[in-house]
N, C-alpha and C positions, 0 to 999 in steps of 0.2 A: 457401577463407572464409579471407579472412587479421585478422591478431588484431582492430581495430579489431572484425569483424562477431562474432568469437566472445568479447571484450571486454561489447557489446553485448546481445551475446544472455544474457550473467550480469547487465549489471542488471537488464535487460528481468528477467524470472524474479525473481530475488528483488525486485524492488519488488512485481514482482504478489504474490508471495506474500505481504509489508507490505500491500497496501493491504489484500487480504479479511483482513488478520489484526485490524489496525488496521478496516475498518468495520465484523468483530463484534461489538467491543473497544465496541465507540459504546451506546450505556443509547438502549432501547429501550424503546414506550413500552409493550409486557405481556410476557408470561416466555420470552419468545424465548432461543432460544441466550446472545445477545447482555446478557441480564438476571442470566442464568443465570451468567457468567465475566466479569463487568463489574459486581455488584451488592458484592459483598463486597472490589473496589478500593473505587470510590467509598462506601462507605459505615462505609471506614472512615477514610474520608479528613477536614479537613477542612472545606478550599475547593476542592469538588469540583468550582467552577464556572471555579479555572483547571485545572483538569486537562478536562477537556473543551473549552474555547479548543487544551489542548496537542493534547489525539486530534485536532481538529480543523487545524490545521495537518500534524501531521504527515502526516495521511489525505494535505492536498490535496497534499502533496510526493511521497508517496511515488508521484501520479498524473497528478499531471506529471511528475517522470523518466519511470515505467510510455507517458504517452500521445507524451511525446522522443525516449526512447529504440523506438519502433513508427518514428514519423517520422524519425530517423537508416538505421535497419534499409533503412526501404520506399526511400532512398535512397542506398545503400552496397550492398543486398546486391544478389551478381553476380545476372545474372539465368540462368536455365535450370539451377542447382545446387540442391543441395538441401545 
């Protein structure tokens, strides 16, 4: 396994974890996990619309990075090795 694949695996893992965290931080419509975590952050902020937009952008960016790393790994990962 080359250095490119190792770096891609690290970026893939970090972007996956960040995507999960950012999705859970979105304000939900009920009283779920996202409401418990994000309610204090959104209630204390004056302009929650800006925070929500930034959270949306970060979620999209980490999701795209996750998808692109998977695509690159499928093209560059050596076949028959783990």
